[in-house]
C-alpha positions in Angstrom: 103.7 104.1 129.5 104.6 101.0 127.4 107.5 100.7 125.1 106.5 99.5 121.7 109.2 100.6 119.4 111.7 97.9 118.4 115.3 99.0 118.3 115.2 98.6 114.5 113.7 102.1 114.0 117.0 103.7 114.5 119.5 100.8 114.0 120.1 98.6 111.0 117.8 95.7 111.9 114.6 96.8 110.1 115.1 96.9 106.4 112.8 96.4 103.4 113.5 94.2 100.4 114.7 97.1 98.3 117.2 99.7 99.5 118.0 103.0 97.8 121.0 104.9 99.1 122.4 104.6 102.6 121.0 102.6 105.5 120.1 105.7 107.4 120.8 104.0 110.8 121.2 105.9 114.0 119.5 109.1 115.1 116.3 109.3 117.1 112.6 109.2 116.5 111.7 112.6 115.0 108.0 112.4 114.4 105.0 110.1 115.3 101.4 110.3 114.1 98.6 108.0 114.8 95.9 107.6 112.1 92.6 109.3 113.1 90.4 106.6 111.5 92.4 103.6 112.7 94.4 103.7 115.9 96.2 100.5 115.0 98.0 102.5 112.3 101.0 104.5 113.5 103.4 106.4 111.3 107.0 107.1 112.5 110.0 108.9 111.2 113.6 109.1 112.4 116.0 112.0 112.3 118.1 110.2 109.6 115.1 110.1 107.2 113.7 106.6 107.9 109.9 106.4 107.5 107.8 103.6 109.0 104.2 102.5 109.4 102.8 100.1 111.9 99.4 98.4 111.3 99.2 96.8 114.7 100.3 99.6 117.1 97.4 98.8 119.5 98.5 95.1 119.9 98.0 94.0 123.5 101.5 92.6 123.5 103.9 95.5 122.9 106.6 93.1 121.7 104.3 92.1 118.8 104.1 95.6 117.4 105.7 95.6 113.9 107.0 98.5 111.9 107.4 98.4 108.1 110.1 100.6 106.6 108.8 102.7 103.7 111.6 105.1 102.8 113.7 102.4 101.2 110.8 101.5 98.8 110.9 104.9 97.1 113.9 106.1 95.1 112.7 109.8 95.4 112.6 109.7 99.2 114.9 112.5 100.5 117.6 111.4 103.0 116.8 114.4 105.2 115.3 115.1 108.7 111.5 114.7 108.7 109.9 117.5 110.5 106.2 116.4 110.6 103.7 113.7 109.5 100.0 114.4 108.8 97.8 111.3 108.3 94.7 111.5 106.1 91.6 111.4 108.3 89.8 109.0 106.0 92.6 106.8 104.8 95.1 105.6 107.5 97.5 104.4 104.7 97.8 107.9 103.2 100.0 110.6 104.7 102.0 113.7 104.0 105.6 114.1 105.3 107.7 117.3 105.5 111.5 117.3 105.4 114.0 119.9 106.3 117.1 120.8 104.3 115.2 121.8 101.1 117.1 120.7 98.0 120.6 122.0 98.3 122.3 119.0 99.9 120.1 116.4 98.1 119.5 117.8 94.6 118.4 114.3 93.3 115.4 114.4 95.8 114.0 117.9 95.6 111.0 119.1 97.6 110.1 119.3 101.2 106.5 118.0 101.4 105.8 114.5 100.1 102.6 112.5 99.8 102.9 108.9 100.7 100.4 106.0 100.2 101.2 102.7 101.8 100.4 99.5 99.9 100.7 101.0 96.4 104.3 102.3 97.0 103.2 105.7 95.8 105.6 108.4 96.9 105.3 111.8 95.2 106.0 115.5 95.9 103.0 117.4 97.2 101.7 120.4 95.3 104.3 123.1 94.7 104.1 126.6 96.2 105.8 126.5 99.6 108.8 128.7 100.1 112.1 127.0 100.8 111.9 127.3 104.6 111.6 124.8 107.4 108.1 123.4 107.9 107.7 122.9 111.6 104.2 121.3 111.5 101.8 119.9 109.0 98.0 119.4 109.4 95.5 117.9 107.0 92.0 119.2 107.3 89.6 116.9 105.4 86.6 119.3 105.4 88.7 121.8 103.4 90.7 119.1 101.5 93.8 121.0 102.4 97.1 120.8 104.1 98.2 123.6 106.4 102.0 124.0 106.8 103.4 126.1 109.6 106.7 127.5 108.4 109.7 129.1 110.0 109.4 132.9 109.4 107.0 132.7 106.5 103.7 132.1 108.3 101.1 129.4 107.6 100.5 128.1 104.1 97.5 126.2 102.6 98.1 123.5 100.0 95.0 122.2 98.2 95.0 118.4 98.0 93.8 116.8 94.8 
């Protein structure tokens, strides 16, 4: 096993040029997902709501692996615990991220499934329809062009991607 995560994922060292809200430092790595079509791309989320992408996760020198912080680039990014990341199988820069906590503690950032596209700074809520329950896992199935969300106590839900 090789350590590739710089300490900035959970402390205040990695920041982007624009910051919305709190720094969200501390916590632990809550979710990781490698892109299916490009193993150099690795998405990461921390328990405080930080979201990162690495475009060189396979670098031969682990110290050279860099993470770009995405959550501070979007004003509608919820400062809640991310529960899962699912990366598009055909586009490594496109992913869906689920968050716990629903909307009650963060009414300015409603929703618990968000669609994120890196490079165009697109960050939007995914299609509506999920109940307000914890989403424990999220899987994108490109053949069906659908997201499957495993929920706490409410079964598995399908969201059509457009």
